[in-house]
Residue frames relative to the residue before (quaternion, step in Angstrom):
aa qw qx qy qz dx dy dz
M 1.0000 0.0000 0.0000 0.0000 0.00 0.00 0.00
G 0.6162 0.5730 -0.3429 0.4177 3.58 1.05 -0.74
K 0.6494 0.5213 -0.3166 0.4541 3.58 0.97 -0.89
R 0.6522 0.5254 -0.3126 0.4481 3.57 0.97 -0.89
E 0.6516 0.5205 -0.3097 0.4566 3.59 0.95 -0.89
K 0.6405 0.5218 -0.3181 0.4651 3.58 1.03 -0.82
K 0.6340 0.5352 -0.3243 0.4543 3.58 1.01 -0.84
I 0.6461 0.5191 -0.3173 0.4608 3.58 0.96 -0.88
I 0.6657 0.4895 -0.3018 0.4755 3.61 0.94 -0.89
K 0.6507 0.5131 -0.3127 0.4643 3.62 0.97 -0.86
G 0.7125 0.4638 -0.2546 0.4609 3.57 0.87 -0.96
N 0.2752 -0.7870 0.5029 0.2282 3.58 1.27 -0.37
N 0.3969 0.7243 -0.4634 0.3212 3.59 1.10 0.77
L 0.3120 0.8047 -0.4700 0.1848 3.56 1.27 0.27
K 0.6856 0.5023 -0.3007 0.4327 3.60 0.85 -0.95
P 0.6771 0.4659 -0.3177 0.4728 3.67 0.78 -0.85
R 0.6457 0.5154 -0.3220 0.4623 3.59 0.99 -0.81
L 0.6551 0.5159 -0.3087 0.4576 3.57 0.99 -0.87
A 0.6439 0.5145 -0.3151 0.4705 3.58 0.97 -0.88
F 0.6412 0.5211 -0.3084 0.4714 3.59 1.01 -0.87
F 0.6502 0.5234 -0.3005 0.4614 3.57 1.00 -0.90
V 0.6491 0.5132 -0.3081 0.4694 3.58 1.00 -0.88
Q 0.6383 0.5284 -0.3243 0.4563 3.60 0.98 -0.87
I 0.6445 0.5117 -0.3176 0.4711 3.59 0.99 -0.84
N 0.6485 0.5258 -0.3159 0.4509 3.59 0.97 -0.88
I 0.6502 0.5027 -0.3138 0.4754 3.60 0.97 -0.87
F 0.6392 0.5293 -0.3140 0.4611 3.59 1.00 -0.88
M 0.6625 0.5002 -0.2968 0.4721 3.59 0.95 -0.90
L 0.6354 0.5266 -0.3236 0.4629 3.59 1.00 -0.82
K 0.6431 0.5171 -0.3187 0.4663 3.59 0.99 -0.85
L 0.6450 0.5158 -0.3143 0.4681 3.59 0.99 -0.86
L 0.6664 0.4953 -0.2960 0.4722 3.58 1.02 -0.81
M 0.6637 0.5287 -0.3026 0.4341 3.59 1.07 -0.73
I 0.5542 0.6343 -0.3951 0.3667 3.63 1.11 -0.58
P 0.7031 0.4338 -0.2975 0.4785 3.68 0.73 -0.89
V 0.6094 0.5537 -0.3525 0.4447 3.60 1.08 -0.68
Q 0.6622 0.5040 -0.2986 0.4672 3.59 0.95 -0.90
R 0.6288 0.5406 -0.3342 0.4481 3.59 1.06 -0.71
Q 0.6513 0.5171 -0.3129 0.4588 3.58 1.06 -0.79
L 0.6714 0.4669 -0.2981 0.4924 3.61 1.06 -0.74
């Protein structure tokens, strides 16, 4: 894990990766909310 973290810092790809991660989280939340809305 240490080597991977160093590569991310060296590559300076933190912002694009973070934005991508946030987009995935929002997408997953939307998928989780669909069944909840159906129950209500």
